[in-house]
N, C-alpha and C positions, 0 to 999 in steps of 0.2 A: 740632621737628616736633610738630604738634598730635596729641592722642590722645583716646580715649574714656574717660569715667569708667565705673564699674561699672554704674550704673543704665542708661546709654545702651547699653552692651554687652549687658546682659540683654534690653533691649527688642528690639535688632536680632537677637539669637540666636533669640528667640521668633518674630519676624516673618519672618526670612530664614534658616531652619536650613541651607539649601543654601550659605550663605556663611560657612564656619567661620573664615576669616581676617579678624579684626576689628582687627588691629593694623597698624602700618606706614603706608603711604601712604594718607591719608584721601581724596585726590582719586581715586585708583584705586578705593577702596571705594565712593565716591559714584557713580562711573561704572558700577560693577558692580551696585549696587543699583537705579540708575535709568538703564538703558542708553539710553533715548529722550531723555535730557537731554544736550544738547551744551553743555559749559562753555567759555567763553572764558578767556583768560589772566587777565583781571581777576576773573572769577567764581571761578576756582580759588584766587586769592589771598584773595578774600572768604570762601570756605569755611574756609580755614586760620584767618583772623582770627576768624570767628564761633565756630569750635570752641574757640579760646582764650577768647574773650569769654564763652561759656556757662559756663566754669568759674568766672568771677568774678561772674556775676549772682547777686544776693541771697546773697552769701557771709556765712556766720555769723561770720566773723572781722572783719568791718568794721562801722563804726558805721552807725546808721540813716540819717544824712544822705547818706553815700556810696552806700548801697544804693538810696535814693530817686533819687539822681542817675543811677545806672546804669539803673534801671528806666525812668525818664523818657526817657532817650536811646534805649533799645530801643523804647519805645512810639512815639516820634516816627518812628523808622526804619520801623516796621511800619505806620504810618498810611497809606502809599500802596503797600503791598506785600502780596501774599497769602502769599508765603514770604520768607525772608531774602534770596533773590536776586531777588525780584520775583514770578515765577510758577513758576520751576523748583524741583523738590524737591532736597534735598541731605541728606547725613548731618548737616550742621550744624543743620538744623531739628529733627531727632530728638534731638540732644544738648541743644539748648536746651529742648525740651519736657520731657525727663527732668529738667532742672534746675528749671524754673519750675513744673511741674505741682503738686508738693507745696506750693509757696509760694502759688499761686493758691487751692488748696483751703482754705487758712487765712485768706484775705482776706474781709473783710466786703463786702456789696453796694456800699457806698460806695467801697471800694478798687478794686473791680472795674469799676464803671460809673458812679461819681460824677463830678462836674464835674472833679475832679482825679484821677480813676481811670485805670486802665491798660486802657482798652477794647480796644486793638489787641493787646496781649499776650494777653488772655483769648481774643479771637477767633482768634489764631494757634494757641494751644494746642488749642482746640476743633477747628480744621481738621486739625491734625496727628493728633490721636487718633482722628478719625472718617473722614477722607478716604481713599477707595480709592487715591488717588495715592501715599500712604505705605504703606498696607496693614499698619499696626501691629495686632498681635493683642493689644489691651489689653482685659482683662475689664471688663465694665460696672462692677463693684465697685471697680476700680482707676482708672477714668476720673475726671477732674475733673468734678464735677456743675456744669453750666452751663445756666442757664435763659435762653434767648434772649429771652424776653418780659419778663424782669425787668431793666429798664434804668432806673437812678436818674436819669441825666442824658443826654439825647439830643444827641450831638455833631453839629456841622455837618460835611458832607463838605469835604475840602480842595479849594480851587480850584487845579487843576493848572496852568492857564494863568498864574495870578497867581504861583504858585510858580516856574514856569519863567522868567517875566519877572524875578522877584527875583534868581534865580541869574545871569541874563544881565547885569543891572546890576552885580552884585558883581564879575563877571569884567571888565567894562568899566572899573570904578573901579580895580581892581587893576592892569590894564594901563596906565591913565593914570598911576597912581602910580609904576609901574616906569619908565615913559618919563621922567617928571619927575626921578626920582632919578638916572637915567643921565645926563640932560642936566646936572644939577647937578655930577656928578662930572667930566664932560668940561670944564665951565667952570673948575672949580678947578684941574684938571690943567694947563690951558693957561697958567695964570698963571706968572710968573717965580718959580721955586723950585727948590731942589736936586732932582736926579732921584729920590733916595730918598724925599723928602717927597711928590713927585707920585705915586709908586707907592702910598704909604700912603693918600693921599686917595682915589685911584681905587678902592682895595680897599674903603674905607669906603662909597663910593657904591654899589659892587656889593652889599655886604652889606645896605645899606638897601633896594636894589631887591628882593633876595631876601626880606626881611621883608615887604614889601608884597605880593609874590606869594604868600607863605605865608598871608596873610589871606584868600585866595580859595579856601580849601579847599572841597571838595564836601561835601554833607550827609552822605554815607556816611562820609567821612573823619572828620567831626566826631563821629559816633556811635562810631567805632572808638576815637578818642582818649578820649572820655568814659568808655568802659568799660575802657580800658587794653589794648585788643587790639593786638598787634604780631606780625608774622610772625617766628618765630625765625630768627636768622642774617641778617636783612635790616634794617639800620639806616636811619634817616631820612637820614643823610648820604650813605649809599651810593645811596639812591633819587634824591636830588637830583643827585648826580654823574652818574648814568646818564642823567638827563633832559638835562643840559647837552651830553653827548657825542652827536654826530649819529649816529643809528643807521644801519647799512647798509640799503639798499633791500631789502625783503623780497619774496619771490615772493607772488603772489596766493594767498590761502587757497583750498583746494578747495571746491567748492560743497557746501553742506549737503545731505546725502542726504534725499530725500523720505521722509515717514513711510509705513509700510505702507498699502496701499489696503484699508481695512476701515471698517466703520461707526463705529469709534472716532474717526474724523476729525470726526464730528458731535458738537458740544457739547450733550449732553442733560442737563438739570438739573430738579430739583424747583422749581416756582415756586409762590408763595403770592399769589393775587389779593387785593389789599387793597381794591380797588374796581373796578367795571365800569359803564360807561354807554354809551348809544347814541352813535355817531359823529354829530357835528353836520351833516356834509355827505354822508353815505352811508347809505342805508337798510339795507344788508345788513351793515354793520360794527358791531362793538362796539369801544370803546377801554378797555383795562384797564390798571391800575397794578399791576405785579407785582414782588414781591421774588424774585430768583433767586439771592441769595447774593453779589452783587457787593460788592467793597470800596468804601468811601466814595471818591468822586472818580473812579471808573471812567468811561471815555468812554461817552456815550449813556445816562447815568443821571441821576436827580434824587432829591431827598429828599421823602418823604411820611410823615408821622407818625413822624419820626425814623428811618425805614428807607430804605436805598438801593434804588431801584426803577427799572424800565424801563417805558416806555410801549409797549403792544403792541396793534396792530389785528388783529382776527380776523373772518373772514366768517361769524360764527355767529348774527347777528341774524336771527330767524325760524326758526332751527334748534335753538338751545338757549335756554331761558327765561333772561331776564336775572337772575332771582333765583338760578338755579343757578350763576351765575358769581361771586356775591358771597362773598368770604372762603374760597373753597375752594382746595385744592392740586391742581396739575395738572403735566403734563410739558411743558417748553418746549425749543425749539431755540434756542440762544443765540449761535451764531456765523454766522448768515446775515448778509449785508451789510444794514444798515438801509435801509429804503425809505420814502418819503413817500407816504401813502395819503390822497388827498383833503385835503391840507393838514396831516395829522398824521404825524409821523415814527414809524414802527414799528420797534422794536429787538429783536424776538424773534418766535417763532411758537408758538402753542398747539397741541399734538397732540390730534387727535380721530379717532374711527373712523366710517366710513360704509360702506354696502353696496358691494361690489366691482362695478364696471361690467362687464357681460358683453361678450365680444368682438363688435364690430360696432355696439354701442350707444353713444350719446353720453352724456356725463356732464353732467347738468343741475344737479348740486349741490342736489337737492331733498330730501335726507335719507332716512331719519332719521340723526341725528348724535349720538354719545355722546362726552363728554370721557373721556380716559384717567384711570382711578382709580389713585391712588398707594397704596402699602402703608402700613399704620398705623405711626406713629412717624417717617415721613419728614418732613424739615424743609427749608425753603427753602435752595437751594444744594447739596443733596445731589446727587452725580453719579449719573446714570442711564446704564446701559450694557447692551448685549446680551451674554449669557453667552458667555464665550470670546473676546470682542472688547473687552477692557478696554485702555485706552491713553490717551495725552494727545491731546486734540482739537486741531484747527487753531485759531489765535486768531480768524481770520475766514476763512470759506470763499470762495475765489476764484470769482466767478460764472462766469468763462469756463471753468473746469474742470468745471462741472456735477456737483459731488460729491453734493450733496443729491439732484439729479435721478437720479443713478446708483443710489443706495441706497434711495430712497423706495419703489420697487416691491416691495422685500422686506419693508416694514413691514406687518404683518398681525395679525389676531387668530386664535386657535385655537378648536377645538371646545369647549374648556373655558374659553373667554373670557379667556385670558391674551394679553397683547400680546407679540409675538415678531417675529423676523426670519427670513424664509424665504431661506436662502442661495442656493438654486438660481435665485431670481429675478434674481440679479446674475451675469451670465455671466463677468465677470472673476474672481469668487471661485470659481465652479463649475469653471472651467478650471484653477485651481490645486489642485483636489481638495478644497476646502471643501464641506461639505454639512450638512444637518440644519436644524432649527428651533431658534433660540436665544431664550430668554426675555428680556424687557426687565426689568431688575432695578435695585434700589438696595440699599444695605447692609441695609435693613429688610425686603426681600422683593420679590415679583414684582408688576408693574403689570398691571392688568386693565381690562375694560370691563363695562358692566352686562348687555348682552344680545346684542350684535352679534357672532356667530361668523363666522369666515372673512371678515372685513371688511378693507378697506384702512385704513391709519392714515397721516394726514398733517396 
């Protein structure tokens, strides 16, 4: 069974003092630390594998060639994932961070972000040490110093469609090979020969078919093989035998429980506008290119100046000067379903404040309008949340459930110009006994506006 090393245990004890039991079942520990993460059977196996893998990464007992091979395999695995499991946090991410952070600290700029550098390992470490998702209490002096603007070689995002097509072809070729091998065995067996000889030839044909099937390993299995990860007590032969035996029909898994109904369902992030221009087909719209911290290859993103960005349309033309949009950091809503606005696909929304419309009046969207100011030190991709409502957002908000529409009336500014959430504006929360005004925050501080007090934010 996998276990934690001393560095990982120290990190967890500091971040989660209420969880004294850091030994034993690592899957239960992961579920305890991250109760909102639902792990499948395969993901539980992956956690075990990666905990073992982390103990081998950059081992001082191995030669440089083997270390480079392990790091390269890990970097490839993380190239299309935010965490080791994809997007879910686990204790394995923390164990890996504890292992690689000191190594990254010693790397040169070329090793970190050069053409042959470990871009994705560096990005993963930066995410784990700073993201509220993990909540590690790592002192600034102990964090790996990572300058996001210092990139030696800007890598191109992975084409996920091409990668999916490549894996599909691999499986088809493997299946064809297995079929051919089985036919060859059947032909030889039917020839006139002693019964014992027929059995031997058939067994060889079966073994050949198994070899062909083994060549169709998934990318995740290749990574595990490269770094020597193996779940204790489960051998490769045992796994193959289990696959051959027809499993009994299992009952349907229970429906995944819905996440709590809170503003945490909305994916709010710091965005960095790299450029903004007027919409070619709409006088009231701007079209902005914004980095919101997406991993390369994420759906609905493109590359601009070496950064992964989203295209965002906003109805701010005539309300906010175009020059104020250039190069600034803002707050974005990142999990609304993309919409096409006059021929341009918009994949997020920029938050701004405007005077609250009085009861009985019509909203003519005449302004004034002020963009939400982010705290000093905030960087693209930082999670933004209302105090007391931290949590994992939905991947994409279902338009039919009207989640954004339910919570937006609570988005407000206060007398002291802080952006906040008025709980009483949402009846479902008030009925549960929730109350108060919750600040809109990042790990760097509170979000504000320039001058609009008691305004609506949308």
